[in-house]
C-alpha positions in Angstrom: -49.9 17.4 -7.7 -47.4 14.8 -6.6 -43.8 15.1 -7.8 -41.4 12.2 -8.1 -37.8 12.9 -7.7 -35.3 10.4 -9.1 -32.1 10.0 -7.2 -29.1 9.6 -9.4 -27.0 6.4 -9.0 -24.0 8.6 -8.1 -25.8 10.3 -5.2 -27.0 7.0 -3.9 -23.5 5.6 -4.2 -22.0 8.5 -2.2 -24.8 8.3 0.4 -24.2 4.5 0.9 -20.5 5.0 1.0 -20.9 7.7 3.7 -23.0 5.2 5.8 -20.1 2.7 5.6 -17.4 5.1 6.5 -14.8 3.8 8.9 -15.5 4.6 12.6 -12.9 4.7 15.5 -14.5 1.7 17.3 -14.0 -0.4 14.1 -10.2 -0.1 14.5 -8.1 -2.7 16.3 -4.7 -1.4 17.2 -1.8 -3.9 17.3 1.0 -3.0 19.7 4.1 -4.7 20.9 3.7 -5.5 24.6 7.5 -5.5 25.0 8.1 -2.1 23.4 7.2 1.0 25.5 7.1 3.2 22.4 4.6 0.9 20.7 2.3 1.0 23.7 2.6 4.8 24.1 1.7 5.3 20.4 -1.3 3.0 20.7 -2.6 4.8 23.7 -1.9 8.2 22.2 -4.0 7.3 19.1 -6.9 6.1 21.2 -6.9 9.4 23.1 -6.7 11.5 20.0 -9.2 9.6 17.9 -11.6 8.2 20.4 -10.7 4.6 19.8 -11.9 2.5 22.8 -8.9 1.4 25.0 -10.2 -2.2 24.8 -9.4 -2.0 21.0 -5.6 -2.2 21.8 -4.3 -5.8 21.3 -0.9 -6.1 22.9 1.3 -9.0 21.7 4.7 -10.0 23.0 6.9 -9.4 20.0 10.2 -8.8 21.7 11.9 -5.8 23.2 14.4 -5.6 20.3 13.0 -3.8 17.3 13.0 -6.1 14.3 11.8 -5.2 10.8 11.4 -8.8 9.5 9.6 -11.8 11.1 9.8 -15.4 9.9 6.7 -17.0 8.4 6.4 -19.4 11.4 6.6 -16.5 14.0 4.2 -14.4 12.0 1.6 -17.2 12.1 2.1 -17.9 15.8 2.8 -14.4 17.2 0.7 -12.2 15.0 -1.9 -14.0 12.8 -3.2 -16.5 15.3 -3.8 -14.1 18.3 -5.3 -11.4 16.0 -7.6 -14.0 14.4 -8.6 -15.3 17.8 -9.4 -11.7 19.0 -11.5 -10.9 15.9 -13.5 -14.2 16.1 -14.2 -14.0 19.8 -18.0 -13.8 20.3 -19.2 -10.7 22.0 -16.0 -8.8 21.3 -17.9 -5.6 20.4 -18.5 -3.9 17.1 -17.1 -5.6 14.1 -13.5 -4.7 13.4 -12.9 -3.5 9.8 -9.4 -2.0 10.2 -6.1 -3.1 11.8 -3.6 -0.4 12.9 -0.1 -1.7 13.4 2.4 0.4 15.3 6.0 1.1 15.8 7.5 -2.1 17.3 5.4 -4.5 15.2 7.5 -6.2 12.4 7.2 -4.7 9.0 8.0 -7.6 6.7 7.2 -11.3 6.8 9.6 -13.8 5.2 8.6 -16.3 2.5 7.2 -19.7 3.3 9.9 -21.9 1.9 9.5 -24.8 -0.6 6.3 -26.8 -0.8 6.5 -30.3 0.6 5.9 -33.3 -1.5 6.6 -31.5 -4.8 10.2 -32.7 -5.4 9.4 -34.9 -8.3 7.3 -32.3 -10.1 10.0 -29.7 -9.5 12.6 -32.0 -11.1 10.4 -32.6 -14.1 9.8 -28.9 -14.6 13.5 -28.1 -14.4 14.3 -30.8 -16.9 11.6 -29.5 -19.3 12.9 -26.0 -18.9 16.4 -27.0 -19.8 15.2 -28.8 -22.9 13.3 -25.8 -24.1 16.4 -23.6 -23.5 18.5 -25.9 -25.6 16.0 -25.8 -28.4 15.8 -22.0 -28.1 19.6 -21.6 -28.5 19.4 -23.7 -31.7 16.6 -21.5 -33.1 18.6 -18.3 -32.4 20.9 -19.4 -35.2 18.1 -19.1 -37.7 16.9 -15.6 -38.6 13.8 -16.6 -40.4 10.3 -15.4 -39.5 9.2 -19.0 -38.7 12.1 -19.3 -36.2 11.2 -16.0 -34.6 7.6 -17.3 -34.1 8.9 -20.5 -32.6 11.2 -18.6 -30.2 8.3 -16.6 -29.0 6.3 -19.7 -28.2 9.3 -21.3 -26.4 9.8 -18.1 -24.3 6.1 -18.2 -23.3 6.6 -21.8 -22.2 9.7 -21.0 -20.3 7.9 -18.2 -18.5 5.1 -20.7 -17.4 7.7 -23.2 -16.3 9.6 -20.6 -14.3 6.4 -19.4 -12.6 5.6 -22.9 -11.5 9.1 -23.5 -10.3 9.1 -20.3 -8.3 5.8 -21.2 -6.7 7.1 -24.6 -5.6 10.4 -23.3 -4.3 8.8 -20.4 -2.4 10.2 -17.5 -4.4 8.2 -14.3 -4.0 6.2 -15.5 -1.1 7.2 -12.8 1.3 5.1 -9.8 2.0 4.6 -6.8 4.1 3.1 -7.8 7.5 0.2 -5.3 7.0 -0.7 -6.6 3.5 -0.6 -10.2 4.8 -2.8 -9.2 7.8 -5.5 -8.0 5.3 -6.2 -11.7 4.8 -5.9 -12.9 8.3 -9.5 -14.1 8.3 -9.3 -16.0 5.0 -7.9 -19.2 6.5 -5.6 -21.1 4.2 -4.8 -19.4 0.9 -2.0 -19.8 -1.5 1.2 -18.0 -0.7 2.7 -17.1 -4.0 3.1 -13.5 -5.2 -0.2 -11.7 -4.6 -4.0 -12.2 -4.0 -6.6 -9.8 -5.5 -7.8 -7.1 -3.2 -11.6 -7.7 -3.0 -12.2 -4.2 -1.6 -10.8 -2.5 -4.7 -13.6 -0.5 -6.4 -16.0 -2.0 -3.8 -18.2 1.0 -2.8 -19.9 -0.7 0.1 -16.9 -2.7 1.4 -18.9 -5.9 0.9 -16.2 -8.4 2.1 -16.5 -9.5 5.7 -13.1 -11.3 5.4 -10.8 -8.6 4.0 -9.5 -6.2 6.6 -8.1 -2.7 5.9 -4.6 -2.3 7.5 -2.6 0.9 8.1 0.5 1.6 10.1 1.8 4.2 12.6 5.5 3.8 12.2 8.6 5.7 11.2 12.1 6.7 12.3 11.2 7.7 15.9 8.3 7.8 18.4 8.0 11.6 18.1 7.7 11.4 14.3 5.0 8.7 14.6 2.9 10.7 17.1 3.3 13.7 14.8 1.5 11.8 12.0 -1.6 11.8 14.3 -1.2 15.5 15.4 -0.7 16.8 11.9 -3.6 14.8 10.5 -6.1 16.1 13.1 -4.7 19.7 12.6 -5.2 19.5 8.9 -8.7 18.2 9.2 -9.7 21.3 11.3 -8.2 23.9 8.8 -8.4 22.0 5.6 -5.4 20.9 3.6 -3.6 24.0 2.2 -0.5 24.4 0.2 0.8 23.3 -3.2 0.6 20.0 -5.1 3.8 18.9 -6.8 3.3 16.3 -9.5 6.4 14.7 -11.2 5.6 12.8 -14.4 8.3 11.9 -16.9 7.0 12.9 -20.3 6.2 9.3 -21.3 3.6 9.1 -24.1 0.1 8.0 -22.9 -0.5 4.3 -23.1 -3.9 2.5 -22.8 -2.3 -0.7 -21.6 -3.2 -0.9 -17.9 -0.4 -0.3 -15.5 2.2 0.3 -18.2 4.7 3.1 -17.7 2.8 5.3 -20.1 -0.5 4.6 -18.3 1.0 5.6 -14.9 2.6 8.7 -16.4 -0.7 9.8 -17.9 -2.4 9.1 -14.6 0.0 11.6 -13.0 -0.9 14.2 -15.5 -4.6 13.5 -15.0 -4.1 13.9 -11.3 -2.7 17.4 -11.8 -5.8 18.2 -13.9 -8.1 16.7 -11.2 -6.6 18.8 -8.4 -7.0 21.9 -10.5 -10.6 21.1 -11.1 -11.6 20.0 -7.6 -9.5 22.1 -5.2 -8.0 25.6 -4.7 -4.6 24.0 -4.1 -1.9 25.4 -6.4 -0.1 23.0 -8.9 3.5 22.7 -10.0 4.3 20.0 -12.5 7.6 18.5 -13.6 7.0 16.7 -17.0 10.5 15.7 -17.9 12.8 12.9 -16.7 14.2 15.4 -14.2 13.0 15.4 -10.6 12.1 18.4 -8.5 15.4 19.8 -7.2 16.5 20.2 -3.6 14.5 23.0 -1.9 12.3 23.6 -5.0 9.0 22.6 -3.4 7.8 25.0 -0.6 4.5 24.4 1.2 4.0 20.9 -0.2 0.5 19.6 0.5 0.4 16.8 -2.1 3.3 15.0 -3.8 3.2 12.2 -6.3 5.8 11.2 -8.8 8.7 9.0 -10.0 11.5 7.7 -10.5 14.5 7.8 -8.2 15.2 4.4 -6.8 16.1 4.6 -3.1 17.5 8.1 -3.6 15.2 10.7 -1.9 15.6 14.3 -3.2 15.1 16.8 -0.3 12.9 19.1 -2.4 9.9 19.4 -0.1 8.8 21.5 2.8 5.8 19.5 3.9 2.8 21.3 5.5 0.7 19.7 8.2 -1.5 17.1 6.6 0.7 16.6 3.5 0.2 13.3 1.7 2.1 11.7 -1.1 4.1 8.8 -2.4 6.9 8.1 -4.8 6.3 5.3 -7.3 9.4 3.2 -7.0 10.5 -0.1 -5.6 12.0 -0.7 -2.1 11.1 2.6 -0.6 9.8 1.3 2.8 12.5 -1.3 3.5 14.3 0.9 6.1 11.2 2.5 7.5 12.7 3.2 10.9 16.1 4.4 9.7 16.4 8.1 10.2 19.5 8.2 7.9 18.0 6.2 5.1 17.8 7.7 1.6 14.7 5.6 0.8 11.7 7.8 0.1 9.3 6.6 2.9 11.6 7.1 5.9 13.1 10.3 4.5 9.7 11.9 3.8 8.5 10.9 7.3 11.6 12.5 8.7 11.0 15.6 6.6 7.4 16.0 7.9 5.0 14.3 5.5 1.8 13.1 7.3 0.9 10.1 5.2 2.7 8.0 2.6 3.0 4.5 1.2 5.8 2.3 -0.2 7.1 -1.2 -0.8 9.1 -3.5 1.4 10.3 -5.6 -1.6 9.9 -5.5 -5.4 6.2 -5.0 -5.9 6.1 -4.4 -9.7 4.5 -1.3 -11.1 1.0 -2.8 -11.4 0.8 -3.1 -7.6 0.7 0.6 -6.9 -2.6 2.5 -6.6 -3.1 4.5 -9.7 -2.3 8.2 -8.7 -5.4 9.8 -10.1 -7.9 7.2 -8.6 -6.1 7.2 -5.2 -6.3 10.9 -4.8 -9.8 11.1 -6.3 -11.0 8.8 -3.4 -9.4 11.3 -0.9 -11.1 14.2 -2.7 -14.4 12.4 -2.5 -14.0 12.5 1.3 -12.8 9.0 2.1 -10.3 8.5 4.8 -6.7 7.5 4.1 -7.1 3.7 4.6 -10.4 3.6 2.7 -8.8 5.4 -0.3 -5.9 3.0 -0.3 -8.0 -0.2 -0.2 -10.4 1.1 -2.8 -7.5 1.6 -5.3 -4.6 -0.8 -4.5 -4.9 -4.0 -6.5 -3.4 -6.7 -4.2 -3.1 -8.1 -0.7 -0.6 -10.6 0.6 2.0 -8.5 -1.2 4.6 -5.8 -0.7 2.9 -2.4 0.0 2.5 -0.7 3.3 0.4 2.4 4.1 1.8 4.7 6.7 -0.3 7.4 8.6 -3.5 7.9 10.5 -6.1 5.6 8.9 -9.0 7.9 9.8 -7.3 11.0 8.3 -9.5 12.8 5.8 -7.5 15.5 4.1 -10.6 16.7 2.2 -13.4 16.0 4.8 -15.0 19.4 4.2 -15.0 19.2 0.4 -15.9 15.5 -0.3 -19.1 13.7 -0.2 
């Protein structure tokens, strides 16, 4: 008798996903030719992870460390040579991931005003002023009809302001890494963000979008430690305690609302209990974990303390986590910074992420889904690009892109 075995869609998905896992020879490392530490980190990563030495692209980015690069210099010194390298025939296996290093700028400035849009800009500004005048008149009337008219005018004003901002170049800066995700797209609009095509894309079916990760931090030793701690944790398995800091906000089904993210943090705690043997400690009030309160930290996720790191954590090798807050990666190389990313790196975390400018809440990976991708066995950079909504925007991922904290318990 012949038996037919049906394979579930989930198993097929996991098998296909495993086949498309990132390999060392699919990583192109970007190093600053003028910075000895940058070159040393690139070479160290190749030796530790088996990345071919030919996969290091050295660019003359200056001997003085700079965090921010102009849009013009970004195009000429970073985007153009990287694009040329990637598009050179016979350059080897297709590159799917860029790895920037200490010495490569972190943030790219905005593009400036659009040319030839002066007349349109003047008209938009005049129209906005007229609507504001009408709005002030309506505020003197407390009727329901007036309230409805005010709502419509406010919606119009928001549209006008968005178009004015687009023309004047407001919110056109980004993290270098997020911009590099789209280096193969040619010309695309620089205003706020672009959708991340790899989000929820099981087979990574976008030949243009690149995954980008960064080996960076307050010092060369700290950066090399990210590699050492990741490889050590992969051998033993990630062990320790997960600390999840929600705020007691009522659940909200509106995507990316405060209540939605707070519930995602609580769901993350439940997921870790279900899928791992890692212990869990939760803080479900507006308080944060206090200084020294979190020994053996393996996982951390929480909010909200803007640019004010709380030294609560004793991070184990392989620890991964992030703080949901604006502007936590602006001073990535400052060992004395109170921002969460540099402070956590200094304190020993192995992988984290943060923003170089105001990203807005909806730009962060949802906590539950990000860590779920890691629990499914994906590496750090895959988990990030499968869950973060936008490219050409403000987030930066710091750590070893190949790091799999749950490589033995995933797919």
